[in-house]
C-alpha positions as CSV (number, residue, x, y, z in Angstrom):
1,X,-3.1,52.7,27.8
2,X,-2.8,52.9,24.0
3,X,0.3,52.0,22.0
4,X,1.0,55.7,21.2
5,X,1.2,56.5,24.9
6,X,3.6,53.7,25.4
7,X,5.8,54.8,22.5
8,X,5.9,58.4,24.0
9,X,7.0,56.9,27.4
10,X,9.8,55.0,25.6
11,X,10.8,58.3,23.8
12,X,10.9,60.1,27.2
13,X,13.2,57.2,28.5
14,X,15.7,57.9,25.7
15,X,14.6,55.7,22.9
16,X,14.3,57.0,19.3
17,X,10.9,56.9,17.7
18,X,11.8,53.9,15.6
19,X,13.3,52.0,18.6
20,X,10.2,52.8,20.7
21,X,7.8,51.7,18.0
22,X,9.8,48.5,17.5
23,X,9.9,47.8,21.3
24,X,6.1,48.4,21.5
25,X,5.5,46.1,18.5
26,X,7.6,43.4,20.2
27,X,5.7,43.8,23.4
28,X,2.3,43.6,21.6
29,X,3.5,40.5,19.7
30,X,4.7,38.9,23.0
31,X,1.4,39.7,24.7
32,X,-0.6,38.2,21.9
33,X,1.6,35.1,22.1
34,X,1.1,34.6,25.8
35,X,-1.7,32.3,27.0
36,X,-4.3,33.8,29.2
37,X,-6.1,31.7,31.9
38,X,-9.2,31.6,29.6
39,X,-7.0,30.2,26.8
40,X,-5.6,27.6,29.2
41,X,-9.0,26.5,30.3
42,X,-10.1,26.3,26.7
43,X,-7.1,24.3,25.7
44,X,-7.6,22.0,28.8
45,X,-11.2,21.5,27.7
46,X,-10.1,20.7,24.2
47,X,-7.6,18.2,25.6
48,X,-10.4,16.6,27.7
49,X,-12.6,16.3,24.7
50,X,-9.8,14.7,22.7
51,X,-9.3,12.2,25.5
52,X,-13.0,11.4,25.6
53,X,-13.0,10.9,21.8
54,X,-9.9,8.7,21.9
55,X,-11.6,6.6,24.7
56,X,-14.7,6.2,22.5
57,X,-12.6,5.3,19.5
58,X,-10.7,2.7,21.6
59,X,-13.9,1.3,22.9
60,X,-15.3,1.1,19.4
61,X,-12.2,-0.7,18.1
62,X,-12.2,-3.0,21.1
63,X,-15.9,-3.9,20.4
64,X,-15.1,-4.5,16.7
65,X,-12.1,-6.6,17.6
66,X,-14.2,-8.6,20.0
67,X,-16.8,-9.1,17.2
68,X,-14.0,-10.3,14.9
69,X,-12.7,-12.7,17.5
70,X,-16.2,-14.1,17.9
71,X,-16.5,-14.5,14.1
72,X,-13.1,-16.1,13.9
73,X,-14.1,-18.5,16.7
74,X,-17.3,-19.4,14.8
75,X,-15.5,-20.0,11.6
76,X,-12.9,-22.1,13.4
77,X,-15.7,-24.2,15.1
78,X,-17.4,-24.6,11.7
79,X,-14.2,-25.7,10.1
80,X,-13.5,-28.2,12.9
81,X,-17.1,-29.6,12.6
82,X,-16.7,-30.0,8.8
83,X,-13.3,-31.6,9.3
84,X,-14.8,-33.9,12.0
85,X,-17.5,-35.0,9.4
86,X,-15.0,-35.9,6.7
87,X,-14.2,-39.4,8.1
88,X,-18.0,-40.0,8.5
89,X,-18.7,-39.0,4.9
90,X,-15.8,-41.0,3.6
91,X,-17.0,-44.1,5.5
92,X,-20.5,-43.7,4.1
93,X,-19.1,-43.3,0.6
94,X,-16.9,-46.4,0.9
95,X,-19.8,-48.4,2.5
96,X,-22.0,-47.4,-0.5
97,X,-19.3,-48.5,-3.0
98,X,-18.8,-51.8,-1.2
99,X,-22.6,-52.4,-1.1
100,X,-22.8,-51.6,-4.8
101,X,-19.9,-54.0,-5.6
102,X,-21.5,-56.7,-3.5
103,X,-24.9,-56.4,-5.1
104,X,-23.3,-56.4,-8.6
105,X,-21.2,-59.5,-7.8
106,X,-24.0,-61.5,-6.2
107,X,-26.7,-60.6,-8.6
108,X,-24.8,-60.3,-11.8
109,X,-26.9,-62.9,-13.7
110,X,-30.1,-61.1,-12.9
111,X,-28.6,-57.7,-14.0
112,X,-27.3,-59.4,-17.2
113,X,-30.7,-60.8,-18.0
114,X,-32.4,-57.5,-17.3
115,X,-29.9,-55.5,-19.4
116,X,-30.2,-58.0,-22.3
117,X,-34.0,-57.7,-22.5
118,X,-35.6,-54.8,-24.3
119,X,-37.4,-52.4,-22.1
120,X,-38.5,-50.0,-24.8
């Protein structure tokens, strides 16, 4: 049934031409605003796709966060290992200084003689 037929039926029912056209326009607008079953299925499909995409984004973010956690753990272990080596390095450095001082104090005459002679 066309809109002109519907307007004529409203006129028969006692509406003026303007009232009938306005009523038909309102009905057409309402019908266009209503969701059909196909529209509902399409919307439901779009919602499902969005849910799938959100799940993928969440999994991707979780994987990246797990990767960051692993990197942070590796950096932390590396820093701990370096901190653990500091006393050893300090001990080696102090032992080297003490050995140098001992050699210089015990063999000072030999070094003095060696420094005083010309090596050029």
